[in-house]
C-alpha positions in Angstrom: -0.2 0.1 0.0 1.2 3.5 -1.1 1.4 6.0 1.9 1.5 9.8 1.5 2.8 12.1 4.1 1.4 15.2 4.1 -0.4 18.4 4.4 -3.5 18.9 2.6 -3.4 22.3 2.0 0.2 21.3 0.9 -0.1 21.3 -3.1 2.8 19.2 -3.7 1.1 16.3 -1.9 -1.9 17.7 -3.7 -0.5 17.1 -6.6 0.8 13.5 -5.6 -2.6 12.3 -4.5 -4.5 13.0 -7.8 -1.0 11.0 -10.1 -2.7 8.3 -8.1 -6.2 8.2 -7.8 -6.4 9.5 -12.2 -4.5 5.6 -12.4 -6.7 4.0 -9.9 -3.7 3.0 -7.4 -4.6 3.0 -3.6 -2.8 5.1 -1.3 -3.6 5.8 2.2 -3.0 9.7 2.9 -1.1 10.8 6.0 -1.7 13.8 7.8 1.9 15.3 9.7 -0.2 18.0 11.2 -2.4 15.4 12.8 0.1 12.2 13.0 3.9 12.1 12.1 5.6 9.9 10.9 6.9 7.1 13.4 11.1 6.7 14.4 10.2 3.2 11.9 8.9 4.7 9.5 11.2 7.3 9.4 14.4 4.9 9.7 12.7 2.9 6.2 12.1 6.3 4.4 15.5 7.6 5.3 16.6 4.2 3.6 15.1 4.6 1.6 16.1 7.7 0.0 19.5 7.1 0.6 19.7 3.6 -1.9 19.4 6.5 -3.9 20.7 9.5 -3.2 24.0 7.7 -2.1 24.0 7.6 1.6 21.9 9.1 4.8 24.0 12.3 5.2 22.6 13.2 1.3 19.3 11.6 2.3 17.9 13.7 5.5 19.9 16.4 2.8 17.2 15.8 0.4 14.4 15.9 2.9 14.9 18.9 4.3 12.6 21.6 3.1 15.5 24.7 3.1 12.4 27.2 2.2 11.3 26.9 5.2 11.6 29.6 7.7 12.9 26.7 9.8 14.9 25.7 8.2 18.2 27.9 9.7 17.2 26.1 13.0 18.7 22.8 10.9 21.4 24.1 8.2 24.0 24.2 10.3 23.6 21.0 13.3 25.9 18.1 12.8 24.7 15.1 10.2 24.3 13.3 13.7 22.0 15.4 14.7 20.5 16.9 11.3 18.1 13.3 11.5 16.6 13.5 14.6 15.7 17.4 14.4 14.5 16.7 11.2 12.4 13.6 12.9 11.4 15.9 15.5 10.2 18.4 13.3 8.4 16.6 10.6 5.8 19.2 10.2 7.8 21.8 9.9 11.2 21.0 8.2 10.5 17.9 5.6 9.6 18.2 2.0 6.2 17.1 1.0 4.9 15.4 0.0 6.5 11.4 1.4 5.3 9.0 -0.6 6.4 5.2 0.3 6.0 2.6 -1.0 6.1 -0.7 1.6 9.0 -0.3 3.6 12.2 -0.2 0.8 10.8 2.1 -1.7 10.7 6.1 -1.4 10.0 9.4 -3.2 10.7 13.5 -1.3 9.3 15.7 -2.8 7.1 14.7 -6.6 8.6 12.5 -8.4 6.1 11.3 -10.6 8.8 9.1 -13.4 9.8 7.2 -9.7 5.9 7.1 -9.2 5.2 5.8 -13.2 6.7 2.0 -11.6 5.0 1.4 -8.7 1.7 -0.6 -8.6 
């Protein structure tokens, strides 16, 4: 089952939802305002992104919303601290949408080319 993490007001999240609806692919939407990712969900997304990005550090960078007004709170932290800060402040710092397909596949932001291969 595909999960989309984000907020209802985010344009990219709406685009992701429309993408899957148009293709009649079932998904579960998780509103980060109501329920953030659990530690296990967060870690599996980081691991999936790291496989594509090359390292866990690169994955955290890719997952961080650099346009967020709270970006300064994470920008100058050590790599290990960035992951913890991102986990603790998902609503404010996480790039949306986070789309997860099982435990091994995940994307951050709009990734329609990748989603086309998902069932």
